[in-house]
C-alpha positions in Angstrom: 23.4 -20.8 -21.6 20.1 -20.7 -19.7 19.0 -16.9 -18.6 19.3 -16.9 -14.8 15.5 -16.2 -13.7 14.1 -13.2 -12.3 13.6 -12.3 -8.4 11.3 -10.4 -9.4 9.3 -12.0 -11.8 8.6 -14.8 -8.4 6.8 -11.9 -6.2 3.4 -10.7 -7.0 1.3 -8.4 -8.4 1.9 -5.4 -5.3 -1.6 -5.2 -5.0 -2.0 -8.7 -4.3 -3.5 -10.2 -1.6 -1.5 -12.7 -0.8 0.5 -13.0 2.6 -0.9 -14.4 5.9 -1.6 -12.1 9.0 0.9 -13.6 11.2 3.6 -13.5 7.8 2.4 -10.0 7.5 3.2 -8.7 11.4 6.5 -11.1 10.8 7.6 -8.8 6.7 6.2 -5.7 9.3 8.2 -6.0 12.5 5.2 -5.6 14.6 2.8 -8.4 16.4 -0.9 -9.5 15.3 -2.2 -7.9 18.1 -1.1 -4.0 16.4 -1.7 -5.8 12.5 -5.3 -5.9 14.0 -5.4 -3.0 16.2 -4.8 -1.0 13.1 -7.1 -2.2 10.9 -9.8 -1.3 14.1 -8.4 1.8 14.1 -8.8 2.1 10.1 -5.5 1.7 8.8 -5.3 -0.9 6.7 -8.1 -2.8 5.3 -6.7 -5.7 4.4 -9.5 -8.5 2.2 -10.2 -11.8 3.0 -11.1 -14.6 2.0 -14.5 -16.7 1.1 -13.7 -18.2 4.5 -13.1 -14.7 6.3 -9.3 -15.0 6.9 -7.4 -11.1 6.5 -4.8 -11.3 3.0 -2.2 -8.7 3.2 -0.5 -7.5 0.0 2.8 -6.1 -0.7 0.9 -2.2 -0.9 0.0 -3.3 2.6 3.2 -3.6 4.1 4.6 -1.1 2.6 1.7 1.2 4.2 2.5 -0.9 7.4 6.3 0.9 7.0 4.6 4.4 6.8 2.1 3.6 10.4 5.5 2.5 12.1 7.5 5.4 10.8 4.7 7.8 11.8 4.3 5.8 15.7 7.9 6.3 15.5 8.1 10.0 15.2 5.1 10.0 18.3 2.2 9.9 15.9 -1.0 8.6 17.5 -3.6 6.7 15.8 -6.1 9.8 14.7 -3.2 11.0 14.2 -1.6 8.3 11.9 -5.2 7.6 10.1 -5.4 11.5 9.1 -2.1 11.6 7.7 -2.3 8.7 5.9 -5.7 10.3 3.9 -4.0 13.6 3.5 -1.1 11.0 1.6 -3.2 9.7 -0.5 -5.2 12.2 -1.6 -2.5 14.0 -2.7 -1.6 11.1 -4.0 -4.2 10.8 -5.9 -4.4 15.1 -7.0 -0.4 14.2 -8.6 -1.3 11.4 -10.9 -4.8 13.0 -12.0 -2.7 16.1 -12.7 0.3 13.3 -15.1 -2.9 12.4 -15.9 -4.2 15.9 -17.6 -0.5 16.8 -18.6 0.0 14.2 -20.6 -3.3 14.5 -22.1 -2.9 17.9 -22.8 0.8 16.7 -24.9 -0.9 14.4 -26.8 -3.6 16.5 -27.9 -1.4 20.3 -28.4 1.2 17.2 -30.5 -2.0 15.9 -32.9 -2.9 18.0 -36.1 -6.6 19.9 -36.0 
């Protein structure tokens, strides 16, 4: 009996920019002009094709949902930019911390 295809297997890598601006706006539930405004304020930086067309990834969509949630909470665009920067730094620090813990764990298990 053939196996059912896994829906996840057809999705692009979360960091791969595949969505055009209108598709991204639709998926995020915002207008194209709002998306451009977020880009002008540095909240989002889409990949550009050779022809200059904006391309967005699933990671960009997740960021847009975070931006929308902050805006709905009444945070202005400057505040949103600062919050996103801090969240990015925090995520990097957590990743570094996890890596260092793994390194320590690995080195303490190996014989001297």
